[in-house]
N, C-alpha and C positions, 0 to 999 in steps of 0.2 A: 791771231789777228783781233784787233779791238773792234769797237762798234763803229759802223759806217752807215751813213744815211742812204736812203733809196735815191738812186740817180734818175732824174727826170729829163727827158728830151722831148721837145715840142716839134712836131712835123706838120707843116701846113700843106693842105691839099692844093695842088696847082689848079687855078681857075682863071677864066677870062674875065670874070666879074669881080675882081679883087676890090674890096671896099677900102680904098686908100684913105678916104676921109675918116675912117674909123680905126684903122690899124697902122701901126708903125713898127716894123721889125728891125731890131738892132742885133744883127747876127754877131758882130764883133763883141758886143757887150752881153750877148745872150739874154736879151730882155725884149719885152713886147709892151708897147703903149697902146691902150685901147680907149676909145671914146664911145660911150653908150648914151645916146640921147634919152631924155626923160620921156616917159610915157604920158602923153597929154590926157589920156583917159583917166588918169589918177586924180585929176582935179588941180586946184590951185595949190593946195598944201601937198607938196611932193618932195620928200627928202631923198629921192633916189640918187645914188652916186653916179656921176657922169663920166669921170675919167678913172682909168685903172692903170697901174704899172705892175707888171709881172716879171720877176727875175727868176730865170730857170737855169739849169745846168748846161743846156745846149738848145739853141734854136736853129731849126733847119727850114728855110723857106722854099728853096728849090734844090732838093738833094736827090741823087740817084739811089737806087736800091742798094748798090754796093756801098755808098757812103753811109747810108743808114745802118747797114749791118756792121760796118767797121766801128762806127761811133757808139752803137748801142749794144752789140753782142760779141764783139771780138774778144774783149777781156774776160767776159763772163764764160765764154766757151772754153778758153784756155784754163781758167780757174777750175772748171768742172773736171778737166783732165787731171788736175792736181789734187782732187779730192774735195773740193768745195761744192756746195749746192748753189744753183743759179736759177734765176727767173727773169724772163723777158715778157712783159705783157703790153698789150695795146689797148688803150682806153680812148673813148671819144663818142661823139654823137653818131647816129646812123648816117652812113654815106660819107664819113670823113676820111676813109681810107685805111681802116684798121686791118681788114682782111687782106687788102693789097700789100700792106706793110709786112704782115706775118707770113702769108702764103705766097703772094706774088701774083703777077698777071700771066696772061697766056700769049703775050706778044713774042716772046723769045727767051733764050737762055739768060740773057742779061736782066730779064724782068723778074727773076726769082726773088722770093721774099726771104725773111729771116729764117724760117724753119728749114727749107731745103738747103740754104747756105750753111746753117749750123750743123746739119747732118753731114754735109761734105767736109766741113772743118774738123769735126770730131773723128771721122774715119781717117782723115789725113794725119791728125795728131797721133792716133793709135798706130798708124803705120810707121811714124817717125820714132816710136818707142819700142824697138824690138826686145829690149830687156824686160818688158812687162807683158804678161798674158792678160789681155783686155777683152772683156765680154760686154757686149752692148745689147740692151733690151729696150723695147719700145712699148708705149701704151698711149691710148687716145680716148679721152673721156668727153662726153657731151652732157652738159647740164641744161635740160630743157624743161621749163615749167616746174622747176625744183625736183626733177627726176633725173637720175644719172644713168646714162646709157654707154655701153662699151661699143665703140665704133670699129674695133678690130676683131670682134668675134665672128664666127661663121653664121651665127643667128642674126637675122636682120633686126634693125632698130624697131620695126613695127611689131616684131614678135617678142621683144623684150619687155619686161615689166617695169624696168627702171628702178629696181630696188637695191642697187649697189649701195653699200654702206661705207662710211668713212670711220676708220679706227686709228688709234694711236698705239704704237708699240711701247715696250718697256723703256726705251730711250727717248720717248716723246716724239718720234717721227710719225708723220701722217702717211697712212696707207689706205688704199681702197680695196676692200675685201671682195673677192670674186672677179677682179679685173684681170683680163688676159694680158700677158707681157711676152709677146713673141721675141725671139732672138733675131737680131739683124746681123747676119754673118758678113755681109758686104754693104757698101754704100748703095749699090743698086737695089738690094733687097730692102733696105731701110726706106729709101725713097718710094719704092713701090708700096710698102706698107702704109706710109703716110698718105699718099695720094688716094689709095684705096679707101682708107678711113675717111678722108675728106669728102668723098662722094656721098657718104651716108649722113651728112649734116642736114639739119632742117633749114631750108632756104625758102624765102617767099619774096614777093614783089609788092612794093607800095609806091606812093607818090614820090618819095625822095630817093629810093634805091631799088633798082630792078632786081638785084640779087642780094637782098638783105638777109643776113644770117640771123635766125631767130633763137639762138642759143649761145651759151658760153662753151668754149672748147679748151681743153688743156691737153696738149701733146707733150709727153714726158719721155726723155731719153735717160735711161739708167746706165751708168758706167761702173763696171766692177774690174778692178785692176789688182793683179798679183805679180809680184816680182819673180823673175826667173833667176835672178842672181842672188838676192838676199833671201831671208826666211820666207818660205812660201805660205806660212800660216797667217801672215799679215796681209789683210785684205782692205783695200781702199774702195769705199762706196761713195757715189755721188749721183746727183740727178739734176737734170735741166728741165724746168717747166717753161714751155712756150705757150702763152695764153693769148687767145683771141677773144676778147670780151664782146658780148652783144652791145649794140649801140643804144644809148639812151635816146628816146624819141618823144616828141610831143604829139599826142594823138590828133590834135586839131590840124597839124600840118601834114601828117602822114595819111589821115583819113582812114585809119584802121578800124575795123569792126569785126564782130564775130570771133573767129579763132585768132586772127591777128591781134585783136584788141586784148584777148586773154594773154597772148604771148607778150605783148607790150607791157601789160600789167606786171607779169612775173619778172620781166627784164628790168623794169624800173625799180621794182621792189628789191631785187637782189643787189642792184647797183647802189641803192640807198643804204642797205646794210653794209656794203663794202665801204661806203663813205663814213658810216658810223664807226667802223673798225679803225679806219685811218685817223679819224678825229680823236678817238680814244687813245691810240698809240702816240699821237702827237702831244697829248696831255700827260705830263710827268706825274701828276697827282692822281691819275686814275689807276685803281688797283685791278679792276675787272675789265677784260677786253671781250666784247660779245662776238667771238668767233663762230659760235654754234647757231647763230640766228639764220644762217643760210648755208646751203651746200657749197657755194662758191667760196665764202670766207673761211669755212672750216677746212676745205681742201687746200687753200692757200695760206694756212696758218704758218707754215715754215717760211713762206716768202714774205710775210708781213710781220716784222718784228722778231723773226726767229733766226735759225741757223741757215743763212742764205745771202747771196749777193743778188740784189734785185735792181732791175732797170725798168722804168715805165716809159713807153712812148705815148705821148698825148697827141692824138690826131685832132686837128681843128679844120674847120671849113670857113675861111675868112671872106665871107660874103655878107652883104648888108642884111639879108633875110635870116642869117644864122648868128646874129650878134648875141642873143641871150644864151644859146647853146654853147657858143665859143667861150663866153665869159664863165659859164658854169664849168666847162672843162678846164680852163686855166686856173680857176679857184681850186678845183680838186687837185690839180697838179702841184700847186704850191703847198697844199696840205700834205700831199704824199712825200714831199721833200723833207718833212719833219720826222718821218718814220725812220727809225734806226734799227739795223740788224747787226747781229754778231755772228759772223761766219767763222767756221772752224773746220779743219780737215776731219773727215769721217773715216776713222781707222777702226776696223774690227779685227778680232782674232778668231780664226776658224777653230772651234774646239776640237774637231776630229783631227785636223792637221797638227794642232798643238800637242795632242796626246801622242801622235806618231813621232813627233820631234822629240818629246821627252823620252819615249821608249828607246829611240836611237841613241840619245845621249847617255841613258843608263847603261845600255849595252856597251857602248864605247868606253865608259868609265870603268866598268867591270873588267873589260879586257886590259885596259891600261893598269889597273890595280893588280891584276894577276901577274902581269909582266914585271911590275915593280917588286912584288913579293918574290918572284923567281930570281931576279937579279940580286935581291938582298939575302937570298939563302933561306927564306922562310917558306915553309910548306904547311899544308893543311890549316891555313888561316880561314876562320869561319867569318863570313860577312853576312850571310843570310840569317834569318831568325832561327833560334836554337830549337831542336826537337826536344820532346819530353825526356829522352835518355840523356841528351847533352845537358839539359838543364839540371837533371839529377846529378850528373857527374860534377858540374860546376858547383852545385850546392854543397856537395861533399867537400870540395876544396875550400870553400868559404868557411864551412864548419871547422875544418882542421885549422884554418888560419885564426879563427876566433878562439879556439882552445889552445893555441900556442904550439901546435904540432909542427907547423911550417912557419917560416919567417916572412915569406912574401908569396904573392901569387903572380905568376908571369902573365902579363897582359899582351895579347897578340893583335887585338883589333879594337876598334871603337864599339863594335857590337858586343864584345866580351865585357867591356866596361858597363854597358847598359844592362846586360844579363846579370852581372855581379851585383849591381845595385838592386836589381829585382830579387836576388837571393837574400841580400841583407834585409830587405823589407819583409820578406816572407818569414825569415828566422825571427825577426823582431816581433812580428805579429803573433807567431806561434808561442813565443816565450811570454808575451803579455797575456795571451789567452790562458796559458797554463797557470800563471800567477793569480789571475783573477778567479779562476775556478778552484784554486787550492783551498781546503777547509782550514779555518782558524782554530788552533789548538790552545787550551787553557794552560797557563804557566803555574807551577807549584807555588804554595804560600810560603811566607817567610819562615825560616828554620830556627836554629839554636841561638844561644846568647851571643856567640861570636859574630854571626851575620847581623844580628840586631845592633850590636855595638858599632860595627863598621857602617851601618846605614845602607846595607845592600840587599834589603828584603825585596822579593819579587812581588808583583801585583797578582792577587788572586781574584778569581771570578766571584763577584758578589751575588748573593741570592736576592731575588726580588722580595721587596718588603710586602708584608701582608697588607691587605686593603685596610685603610684607617690607621696604620701604624707607620710612623715616620722615624727613620734613624735607628730602628731596632735590628740588631744582628740576629741572623738565623744560624743556628748550629755553630756559633763562634766564628763564622767567616766574615771577612770584610776586606778592606783595602789596607795592605801593610805598607807603611811609609818609612819604616825603620825606627830606631830608638835614638834619641838625642843623647849626647854625653851628659853625665850628671853635673859637670861644672858649668854647662851652658844654660842651666835653668835660672831664670831671674828670681831675685828674692821676693817673697810674698809680703804684701802689706798687711799690717795688723788690722783686725776687724774694728769697726767703729764701735764706740760704747753703745751698749743696748742691743747689739746684734749678736747673733750666734745662737746660744742655747734657747733663748726665749722664742726664737723664730721656728715655726713649724716646718718640718722637712716636707718638701714637695714629693709627690708620687707615692705616698703611703698607701693610697687607695688603689683599687683595681683599675685596670685600663692602662692606656699608654702613658708613659712618663717621659719628660724631656731630659736630655743629658744634664748632669750636674755641672755647675759653674766652677771655674778654677778656684780652689781653696775653700769651696763650700763644704761644710760638714767636717772640716779639719780644725784642730785646735791651733790658735795663733801661737807662733814660736815665741819663746822667751827672749826679751831684748838682750839680756846679759849673755845668754848663750850664743846668740847671733854675733854679738860684738866680740866675744872671746874667740869664736871660730874665725872671724875676719882678721883679728889681731895675730892669731897664730899663723895665718896664711900669708898676709900681706905686709907685716912688719910692725914696728913699735909705734906708739902714739906719742906725739909731742907733749911737753909738759903743760902747754897752754890749752890743751884740749881734754875734755872730760866727756865720758859717755853721758847720754841723756839719763836723768834720774839720779845722778850722784851729786852730792853737795860738795 
């Protein structure tokens, strides 16, 4: 599923003092027109906007509890049973009807709110899916003055320290460490757990509300589904957050003081942080989202811009004395509509069940393979890892194959192919190690005249030269390169005039001497003798050619 925006539904509290001169509800167009008169105390220069137009996803002016549930929570609850996370939250000023929308009234069965109706719907969906083994767990958290309390524990709220912490798992899912999650075996048990936890909430009375809840509460339903028909290691997890936010209030109107003033300060502060997160999510150019500024926004990280289908019910009080609070709620609702989530099915694989499945598959495959070998007339086929004795036996066969004693090795299984390659590698490594460790033996020096004439003299080991002596042979040893044929020697040029006998021989003195140059110290050959030798070998001379020096 792609990204979808948060769905916002506005519900107006029924009142006998409806300010028709300030509000116009267009339920068919799902919009509200609002006229807010200027504050005369601001002076002559007052740029306050007087008229507002709000376009919402749905506007409910006079709707029953059943209509509110069907429009706000029906699709979300069904999606939770299919593996998607869901959130339904109520937002608005104090006294606007948030708790009545979420929990319901006490007038009768038809007065139930979203939470008890969602519990009934989830258990009805679970009963309609007998092919799945569904487990339902519950939790109830209260955030009071930025402290988190477990409303379902046996320890009372007064005895708790409120130090529950919010953590993220490896997949990025939000969890509350130390929170109790009892199993609701039946619908009756789940409803009993919810109403028991609801009695532990912090409630107070002020001028605008006789039963004002002084905290945010998050009731969560966890659904774990395993198929009885398909693979049992595939587990679908999902959760449904049902959030009743504390109402924003103006202290001047409520007359709060003392403890209630402190509570109102924390409530307004956390709602301000919630609005900052919503504004940041609506801005595509923002890289950082301040989820960790408050416990409320951190716990609702999945619901705001995460893996979740979210619906917000904006409760308003359309009376003339509540114009500013109503305008603030509607502005927040339009901002919330810009927040987009990307919901996906939460499928996990149970590692223990997955291991058991693989073990069963391996066992079945081994039995099938053994049956196939029996039908094919093959026996004693080895599929397991070879023992040391079996490896030694196979290594002997490979050695015989390499030496040519056998023409082929009969391969009976893929395991034998693996083990054969292992033997080849071992034999290669042993042979390589043996060659590297073998000592190098010196070859004999060049021998008689026949070997010298053929140019087949062997290289002999040379002795190291004495320090300070270059190119001097020791004990007549050196490098034999063979003897070239006599006919391949090039003729030597005659010495230049003035060279030869007059020049002193080098190396007469003691000490090292350099090798003699070619032709040095030898008498220059006679030109007539050279010519006669060439004439006798290569042919006659033409009449027009005479040797040098003849007239």
